[in-house]
Each structure stands twice: as C-alpha cells, then as structure tokens.
N, C-alpha and C positions, 0 to 999 in steps of 0.2 A: 880226171880223179880231184887233184887239188881243187877247182874249181867249185866242184859240187860241196866239199867236205865245207868251203868256206860260205854259199851257201846255207847251208844247214845252219852253222855256225850262228851268220847274222840273223836267219829265222830263229833261233833258238833264242836268241840274244833279246830279238824285239817281242816275244812273248814273255819271255822272264820280268823285262821293264814292264809288259802289260800288265801281267799279275799281280807285280809288286804295287805297279800304281793302283789298282781297284783295292787291294789289300790296304793301302793307306786311305782310301777315298773313305771305306767303309765306317772308320771310328770318327767320322768328320760329319759323315750323314747321320749318324744314329745318335749324336750328340743335337741334331737338330730335327728332332722326331717332337712333333705338335703335341700339346696335352691333350686334353678331353675333348670329346665333344666331334662336331663336323662343323664345317665352314655353313653359313647363312646359304641356304637355298634361293636362287631369285623369286621361286614360288611360295615360298614360305608362308605366306600370310595370303594367296589367293585362297577366297571365297571362305574365311577364317570370320569368328565373330568374335568384335573388339567387345568385352564388357567390365566396365566399369567395378571398380574394387568397392567391395561395401565396406562398412565398417558397422557391422552389425556383430553385436556380440550371439554367440552358439545359444540356442537355447538349454533348460538344463534337463529338460524332456528329449532333447537329441541325441545321437550317438552318429560317430564317424568311426566311418571303416577305412584302413587305410587302403588305398589302391596300388602305390607304389613309392620307391623312393630312390636319392640318387646320392654319393656321396664321390666328390670331386677328387681324384686319388691325384694327379697331377697340379692341373691347373686348368680353365677352361679361357683361351681365345679370344678377345676383341672380337665381336659379332659370329660368335662360334654358339650351335646351340646343341643342348645335352638333355637325354634323357632318362627316365627312370630304368633299371633293367625288367622290370615288371611290368607285364601288360594288361589292362583289362578288355571287357568287353561292353557291349552295348546293354548287358543285363546288369552292366555292376553301375549306369548310371542311377543315381537316386532320384525318384519320381519328380523331385522341385527340382534336380537340376543343379542344385546346388552342392558346391567343390569347396576347400578348404586347401589352402598350399602355405606351407610353414618352410620358411625360409631360414637359414643361418650359415650365412654368407658374406663373406669379405672381397675386397678389392683394392688392387693401387690402383685405378682410375679414378675419374672425378666425378662420377656419376653416381647416387646412391640406389639408383632404380631401376629393375631387369624387369622385361616381361616375361611372365612366366603362364600354365596352363597345359589344357590338353592337347593334345599332338597325335599325329599318327605317321605312316610310310605311304606315301603314295605311289602311284605306278611304275615312278621313275626311279622309287629307293632313295627320294628325300627328302627329310623331315616337314612335315605341313603341321599348323596349329589347325585343328579343332576350332577351340575357343581359346583367347587369354587375355591377359589384365595386365596392368602396371605392378608391381608388389615390391616392400621394401628390399633391400638386403637380408634384414634379418626382424625377423614380425609374423604373424599370423594375417593373412586376408583372407576372404571369403566371396566369392563370386559366383553368380545364376548364368547358365547359358540356358537359350530356351528352343538350341537348336539341335536337331533328333538326328543321333547317335546311327550309323550304318550298321547293320548286324554283320556286315560279313569283316569289317576292319578290327584290328586292333589298337587298343589307342595305349597312350602312355604320358606320365606328366612330365612337361618339357621348361625346360630356363634358357632364354635367349641372352646372352651377353652383350649388354651394351653400354657398357660402364664406361668405357675408353681405357682399360687397362685388363690384364690379368685377374680372373676371378678362382676366388678358394671357398670349401665349404659344403654344406649340402643342403637337401630341399626335399619334401616329401610332399603329398597327396591323396587327399581324403575324400570320400562320399562323404558327404551330412546327410543325412535319414531325420524326420521330422518325427518320432512316435507319437 
C-alpha cells in the first residue's frame, strides 16, 4: 500500500510540473505572435500579370468606386502579404481594366516600394496575385490589367511587404470607370 501512494504522489507531481510548465510557456508564446497577414506563398505569382504602374492623371469625367481597403492593425512582416477585408467579383471589374491603389504606409525597412494589386485565394487556401504592380509606400498609383477575371472567384486588394522591415499603415483599391 505504501508503494502505491508513493507512485501516485510521483505521478501527481509530474502532472503538476507539466501543467505549470505549459502555463509558463503560454504568455511567452503569446508575445511572439506575428503581425497581420500571411507569409508569402510559393505560388503567389503563378499566372499573375505584372503591370507597370501608370503615371496617368485620372480624367475629370471618370469615377472611382472603392472595392476594398485594409488598415494594418499591428504590423506587416517582411515577405508577408495582406489583403483587403472586402472582396469583389468579376462583375466589379471596370470595362477598361483600370484600377487605382492608394497607399499610406511606412516601414522600418530600407526599400520604399511594395508590390500591390488584385489577389485571390487559390484552391489550396494560399493568397495569389491576379495582377500586380510596384507602388510607392505613400501615393496614388493607377494600373490596367488585360487579364479576364474568373466569374466564380472572389478578388481582393493585396499588398506584399518586400521593404526589408516591418510595415505599417493602410491601403485601398478602386475600380476606375471612364464616363
């Protein structure tokens, strides 16, 4: 009987030590949570159309319709991608294929441009670009895609951090209609 009590006390002690160890690790793990976004997928640029940014003034007889925006809540890690909360479909693509990206971001990295454009989630649940261009961290950039959207996909505005550091701020994407 005495040996059984010793074994039970040892088992209880080991369980108690395990629980305490786990409880001590939880706050340490919580402090290591990453910022916003997802790591760059290896397929992020498969089939994507690179479109050079246009330095075109939007005509007076055009209108911009907001498709989505995102404000980085914490920070965006180097090599990570973030998308707008709002999605849009193929019917929201303007006939001209012209989109406008407005950025108001900063970085503690050394590069002052990022890749931005239209993204979607592929069958594996990874973010991929549909069409993208290079944009300044703060500014207005217009680009035109000739690629036809899929009627069955949801699209998002997307930004990829390649600045070499953490990124902060917000961005939005607009469809540009020439009236």
